[in-house]
C-alpha positions as a printed NumPy array, in Angstrom:
array([[  0.   ,   0.   ,   0.   ],
       [  1.224,   3.481,  -0.835],
       [  0.334,   7.07 ,  -0.141],
       [ -0.317,   9.539,  -2.974],
       [  2.895,  10.711,  -4.626],
       [  1.783,  14.363,  -4.61 ],
       [  1.723,  14.522,  -0.802],
       [  4.539,  16.423,   0.935],
       [  7.757,  14.516,   1.539],
       [  7.611,  12.66 ,   4.841],
       [  3.835,  12.696,   5.035],
       [  2.591,  11.071,   7.097],
       [  5.559,  11.155,   9.479],
       [  7.478,   7.865,   9.651],
       [  6.621,   7.286,  13.323],
       [  2.86 ,   7.503,  12.687],
       [  1.154,   4.301,  13.852],
       [ -0.998,   2.123,  11.637],
       [ -4.692,   2.955,  11.552],
       [ -6.488,   0.723,  14.009],
       [ -9.897,   0.725,  15.612],
       [-13.34 ,   2.208,  15.492],
       [-13.622,   5.859,  14.433],
       [-16.365,   8.362,  13.647],
       [-16.543,  10.976,  10.904],
       [-19.006,  13.792,  10.308],
       [-20.514,  13.483,   6.813],
       [-23.128,  15.2  ,   4.666],
       [-24.594,  12.181,   2.894],
       [-26.422,   8.978,   3.799],
       [-25.069,   6.631,   2.584],
       [-21.511,   7.959,   2.789],
       [-20.22 ,   9.243,  -0.552],
       [-16.7  ,   9.829,  -1.91 ],
       [-17.283,  13.563,  -1.461],
       [-17.669,  12.99 ,   2.293],
       [-14.24 ,  11.416,   2.47 ],
       [-12.046,  14.011,   0.784],
       [ -9.264,  15.831,   2.598],
       [ -8.729,  19.579,   2.701],
       [ -5.826,  18.983,   0.319],
       [ -8.046,  17.196,  -2.207],
       [-10.663,  19.94 ,  -1.911],
       [ -8.111,  22.751,  -2.249],
       [ -9.046,  24.164,   1.16 ],
       [ -6.927,  25.694,   3.922],
       [ -3.849,  26.3  ,   1.732],
       [ -1.94 ,  27.964,   4.594],
       [ -2.506,  25.125,   7.085],
       [  0.083,  22.433,   7.791],
       [  0.577,  20.683,   4.435],
       [  0.678,  17.157,   5.842],
       [ -2.347,  17.606,   8.109],
       [ -4.296,  18.899,   5.085],
       [ -3.755,  15.501,   3.425],
       [ -5.318,  13.602,   6.312],
       [ -8.948,  13.143,   7.256],
       [-10.436,  14.164,  10.582],
       [-12.015,  11.346,  12.528],
       [-12.86 ,  10.905,  16.195],
       [-12.217,   7.961,  18.476],
       [-15.339,   8.633,  20.546],
       [-18.855,   9.151,  19.247],
       [-19.414,  11.836,  21.892],
       [-16.559,  13.913,  20.49 ],
       [-17.904,  13.62 ,  16.943],
       [-21.345,  14.732,  18.141],
       [-19.864,  17.674,  20.031],
       [-17.828,  18.78 ,  17.011],
       [-20.899,  18.452,  14.81 ],
       [-22.821,  20.709,  17.187],
       [-20.011,  23.274,  17.141],
       [-19.706,  23.193,  13.349],
       [-23.007,  22.044,  11.787],
       [-21.759,  22.953,   8.294],
       [-19.567,  19.827,   8.43 ],
       [-22.59 ,  17.587,   7.956],
       [-25.833,  16.297,   9.36 ],
       [-24.714,  12.692,   9.863],
       [-22.094,  10.787,  11.782],
       [-20.642,   7.686,  10.209],
       [-18.793,   4.885,  11.959],
       [-15.841,   3.071,  10.437],
       [-13.477,   0.313,  11.468],
       [ -9.894,   1.051,  10.442],
       [ -7.046,  -1.442,  10.246],
       [ -3.401,  -1.383,   9.21 ],
       [ -4.385,  -1.921,   5.557],
       [ -6.232,   1.421,   5.579],
       [ -3.296,   3.72 ,   6.292],
       [ -1.843,   5.575,   9.25 ],
       [ -3.599,   7.488,  12.021],
       [ -2.517,   9.522,  15.015],
       [ -4.266,  11.381,  17.788],
       [ -4.214,  15.123,  16.977],
       [ -6.363,  16.707,  19.699],
       [ -7.858,  20.074,  18.916],
       [-11.292,  21.182,  20.022],
       [-12.075,  17.536,  20.792],
       [ -9.71 ,  15.322,  22.798],
       [-10.045,  12.258,  20.563],
       [ -9.656,  14.086,  17.247],
       [ -7.471,  11.891,  15.075],
       [ -5.864,  12.493,  11.704],
       [ -6.136,   9.512,   9.355],
       [ -3.953,   9.327,   6.249],
       [ -5.549,   6.662,   4.04 ],
       [ -3.521,   4.678,   1.551],
       [ -4.157,   5.691,  -2.03 ],
       [ -5.928,   2.43 ,  -2.914],
       [ -8.445,   2.557,  -0.042],
       [-12.078,   3.089,  -0.996],
       [-12.723,   5.285,   2.028],
       [-16.465,   5.702,   1.649],
       [-16.988,   1.929,   1.763],
       [-15.434,   1.726,   5.238],
       [-18.062,   3.956,   6.857],
       [-21.745,   3.59 ,   7.604],
       [-24.044,   6.333,   8.885],
       [-25.366,   5.688,  12.378]])
């Protein structure tokens, strides 16, 4: 498995652990669509933010944190989807921000991200 070649060198960082476990993502569609699973980098958003973080996807380790973030930022989507990540899906690391279990997930290029998640 490989990461996209247009990502910044060293992204994700070498020490980043394999993706593993149940995560939650705020989405706009039910069922989850490809458009729900695009990074800021893929969407051309936040060009001044950390280049590597822009390539990852925001997920949460706890449902409560996803719900809280959704309440703070309703524009992110009306649904919360649950996914089960494993080492074949990429790398993920805890990157707490407004929510303590916010995690950045860098999916491998070949992963069909939308198929890993189901709206609750």
